[in-house]
C-alpha positions as CSV (number, residue, x, y, z in Angstrom):
1,X,4.4,-192.7,97.7
2,X,3.7,-194.4,101.0
3,X,3.2,-191.0,102.6
4,X,0.8,-189.9,99.8
5,X,-1.3,-193.1,100.2
6,X,-1.4,-192.7,104.0
7,X,-2.4,-189.1,103.6
8,X,-5.2,-190.0,101.3
9,X,-6.4,-192.9,103.5
10,X,-6.5,-190.6,106.5
11,X,-9.5,-188.8,105.0
12,X,-8.0,-185.4,105.6
13,X,-8.3,-184.6,101.9
14,X,-5.7,-181.8,102.1
15,X,-3.6,-183.4,99.4
16,X,-6.4,-183.1,97.0
17,X,-6.8,-179.5,97.9
18,X,-3.1,-178.9,97.3
19,X,-3.4,-180.6,93.9
20,X,-6.4,-178.4,93.0
21,X,-4.6,-175.3,94.1
22,X,-1.5,-176.3,92.1
23,X,-3.7,-176.8,89.0
24,X,-5.3,-173.4,89.5
25,X,-1.9,-171.8,90.0
26,X,-0.6,-173.3,86.8
27,X,-3.7,-172.0,84.9
28,X,-3.2,-168.5,86.4
29,X,0.5,-168.5,85.5
30,X,-0.4,-169.4,81.9
31,X,-3.1,-166.8,81.8
32,X,-0.7,-164.2,83.2
33,X,2.0,-165.1,80.6
34,X,-0.6,-164.7,77.8
35,X,-1.8,-161.3,79.2
36,X,1.8,-160.1,79.5
37,X,2.4,-161.1,75.9
38,X,-0.7,-159.2,74.8
39,X,0.4,-156.2,76.7
40,X,3.8,-156.3,75.1
41,X,2.2,-156.5,71.7
42,X,0.0,-153.5,72.5
43,X,3.0,-151.5,73.7
44,X,4.8,-152.2,70.5
45,X,1.7,-151.2,68.5
46,X,1.4,-148.0,70.5
47,X,5.1,-147.2,70.0
48,X,4.7,-147.7,66.2
49,X,1.6,-145.5,66.1
50,X,3.4,-142.8,68.1
51,X,6.3,-142.9,65.7
52,X,4.0,-142.7,62.7
53,X,2.1,-139.8,64.2
54,X,5.4,-138.0,64.9
55,X,6.6,-138.5,61.3
56,X,3.3,-137.3,60.0
57,X,3.4,-134.2,62.2
58,X,6.9,-133.5,60.9
59,X,5.8,-133.8,57.3
60,X,2.7,-131.7,57.9
61,X,4.8,-128.9,59.6
62,X,7.4,-128.9,56.8
63,X,4.7,-128.3,54.1
64,X,3.5,-125.1,55.7
């Protein structure tokens, strides 16, 4: 921690910038994970809708 204290006392402030960037990075990673999960759910919903549509088309064509 001596290096961290020396860095902060130097007045350069880069460490705080790194901490802020790490925080933003963590938030973006969490947002990305949430968006990927939503996209996966929509892909499953779309696949289910396509399967249902396919089944309905088969039933409709067999009635004729």
